[in-house]
N, C-alpha and C positions, 0 to 999 in steps of 0.2 A: 388678279390675285397672285401673290408671289409663290406661296407654298401651300400644299395640302399634305397633311400627315394622316396616313391610313393605318389604323391600329386594330387588327383582329384580336379578339380576346375570348377566353373561356375561363370562367370562374376566377376573375382577377379583381374582385370588388375592392379589396384592401389596398390595392396599388393605384387605383385610378385617380384619387384626389391629388396625391403627391405628383403623379405623372403629369396631370393636366396643369397644375400650377408651375411645374418645372418647364413645360413646353411654352406656356404663356410668358414666363419670365424671359426665356431665350428670344422669343419673337419680339417682345417689346424692346429689349436691349438692342436688337439689330434692325428695328423699324421694318419688320416684315409684315405684310398683310397675309393672313393665313386662315385656314380652317383645319379642324381635326375631325376625321371621320372614324367614329368607333363602330365596329361591327361585332355585335354580341352573338357569338356562335353557339347559341343554345345554353347559356350559363344557367346554373341552378342555385347560385349563391347571392342573388339580388344584385348582380352587376348592372343589370338594366336600370334598376331603381337608382343606383349611384350615378349612372350616366344621365338619367333624367334630372337628378338633383343638380349635377354639375352644369347641365344645359341652362338652368335658371341663373347661373353665375357667369357663364361664358357663352356669349352669343355665337362664338366661332365654332361651336360644337355641332356636328351632325351625328345622329345616331341611327343605326340600322340593326334590327333585332331579328334573328332567324327563329323560326318556329321550333327547330331542333338543331342538334349539332350536325353540321355538314362538313366540317373540316376547314383547315386554314386556306387551302386553295380557293374554295368557294367564297370565303370571307374576303379574300384579296380581290377576287374577280368582281364582286359587288362593290367593294370599296373603290376600285379603280374606275368603275363606271360612274361613280358619284363624284370623284375628285375633279376639281376645277383649277387647281393651281398650276402655274407654269412649270414648277418643279414639284414632283410628288415623292414624298418620303414614306417608307414603311418602317415600322418598328414594333417590337413586341410590347405588351402591356405589363410585363412583370418587373419593370424598372431595371432590367439588365442591360438595356440599350440606353445610352446617354443622349438626351436632346442637345447637350452642349456641342455635339458633333455636327449639328445641322448647318451652322453658318459656313464652315469650311467645305462641307460636301456640296452645299448650294453653290458656292463659288466654283467648284470643279465642274459642275454642270453648266452654269450660266456663262462663266468667263473662259473656262478651258475647253468647253465644247464637248464634254463627255455625254454620251447617250445615257449611260448608267454608271453609277458609282456604288460599289459594294463595300460595306464595312469589313474589316479584318480584326477579329478579336484575338490578337496575337497572344495576350496573356488572359487566360480564362480562369473562371472560378467554378467550373463544372467538375463533376466526379470523373474518374478515369473511365468508367463504363460509358461515358458519353464522348469524352475527348479523343480516346484512342480510335473508336469506330469512325469518328468524324474525320480524322487524318487520313484513314484509308479511303473513305468516301470521297474526300476532296481530291486525293491523288488519282483515283480511278476516273473521276469526272474530268479532271484536267487532261488526262491522257486520251480519253475518248472524244471529248468535245473540242479540244484546242483552246478553250477559254481558260486563261492562266490566272485564276483566282485562288488565293490560299484559303478562303473561307466562303465557299459557294452559298451556304445556307444561312449566312448571317442575316438576322431579321432587319438590321438597319441598312437600308439602301435608299439611294436617291435616283430618280428617273426624270428625263424629259417627259413632259406630258404626252408627247406623241408616241413614246414607247409604250406606255401602259394602255393607251387607247388602241394600239395596233396588235397586241398579243392577247392570247386567250389562255387563262390559267384554270385548270380543272384537275379532278382526281387528286393527286398529291404532287402536282407539278411545281408547286411553289418552291421546292428545293432547287429547281433548275431554271428559274426565271432568266438568269444571264445566258444560259444556253438557248432558251427559246428566243430571247431578244437577238442573239447572234444570228440564228437562222432566219429571223425576220428582216435582217439587213442592218441592224443597229450594232455595229462592230466596235465602236469606240467605247470600250468598257474599262473603267478604272477601279482602283482599290485604295482604300484609306485605312490605316491602322486606327482603331477606335477603342475607347475604354469599355471594359466589360465589368458590370457591377454584379456583386453577389446577390442572389435572390433573397428578398426580404420577406415576402409573403407567399402563401400557397405552395404548390408543388409543381414540378416539371411535367410537361405533357409528352416528354420523350418516351417512346414505347418500342418494344421489341419488333413490332411490325415494320418499323423503318428499315430494318436490315433486309426484309423481303421486298417491300414495295419500292424502296429507293432504286435498286438496280433495274427493276422491271420498268419503272417510269423513265429512267435514263435511256434504256434501250428503245423504248417507245418514241421518245423525243428525237433520238438520233435517226431512227428509221423514217419517221414522219417528216422531219426536217429535210432529209436528203432525198427521199423517194416518194413523199406523200402525193405529188402530182404526176409521178411517172413510175408507178410500182412495177410495170413490165420490165423496166431496166434492171431491177433487182431480181425478181423471181425468174424472169425470162432468161437472163444471162446465166444464172446459176443452173437453171433447168437445162439449157442448151449444153453447157459444159458437162453436166452429169450424163445427159443422154449421149453426148459425143464420146465420153470415156467408156460408157457401157457398150456402145456400138463398136468402138475400136477393139475392146476385149472380145466381144462376140465375133467380130470379123477375124481376129487372130485365131480364135478357136476353130472357126469354120475353115479358114485358109489352111491351117495346119492339118486338119482332118483330110481335106482334099489332097494336099501334098503327100500325106502319109499313104492314102489309098493309091495315088498315082505311082508311088515308088515302093509299094508292097511293104510299107513299114507298119508294124503293129501300133495301133492307136486306140485309146479308150473311146467309148461312145461319148459324144459331147454332152448328152443329157445326164450322164452319170458324174460329171465333174462339178466340183463346188464352184469353180470359176465361172461356169455357165450360169449358175443361179445368181452369183454376184453380179455378173454383167446384166442379166435380166432385171434384177432388182434395181440397179443403178439407172437403167433406162426407164423403168416405170416411174421411179422417183423424179427423174428429169422431166418426163412428160407431165407428171402431176404439178410440179413447180411451174412449168410453162403455162399450164391451164390456169393455175392460181393467179399468175401474173396477168393473164388475159382477162380473167374475171375481175380482178382488182382494177385493171385499166378501164373496163366498162363502168364499174362503180364510180371511179374517179371522174370519168368524162361526163357522167350524169349527175355529179354532185353540184349542189347549188352554189358552192364557193370555188368551182373549178377555175374560174378566171378572176379570182380576187387577188390582186397584186398590189403591193404597197407602192404608191407613187410618191416619189420624194418631192418633186416640185413641178410646176408648169409655168410656161411663160406665154 
């Protein structure tokens, strides 16, 4: 099979018929064999009934329905597991992503060898309350991850099948799939300017929680990607530096006290100086961080996936 299109959705009943006919037209025009995997993430507007109706008209449809709303990351994770196409696309169900972009992005993956191609909605039809935070979010993600994409969270993406089978998306990590893919070793990541359509039906699922959860998820990905299998390198190194600084300050205070006594120079009691408590606190924190790294290392070494490494090929 050439293409799988994974579409998570929540209360998008009015868009599904037009979207499915649009996808089918593009696939027929380009002679692609394909499947469309709809994941109903707990809709309450009869979206599942619409998917069932469309299934009677299009045999290429697969439908998965959650018992309740679990979030976009969970929907993508389940959709990725079900996808069988050589190139896997994701897109939103609100008609803001154009299926007409599929042939060009398919070519970038199949012929140009990209592991992942992300859409870039250069011209957007979203309100300023969404576009301005998105610009800051993309800039911060580029700076921290080194993945040079202008629109990290664009719903329209194309992947080699190997990529989506090798990564795990959970929580709200769907915003950072290119970063996750990079840490998994899929570094050839491209970008294509795509058309952005104005929303026709329903309402946006954009919420204020994104401002809080987004940065926390990014920090989590960066840490796990870099130190997930060697946490002692992170906690232990910082702990040793802090302990060393505290010890040096304590040694200075003690050394000066001895020098002052030996030369009959008036000197304050060490225990009455604020610098003594600073040195003691820094040393304690250093020890705590070292112990944290040690415990994290024990957990990591006993993890079931401690030796799960992606093998590129064998001969």
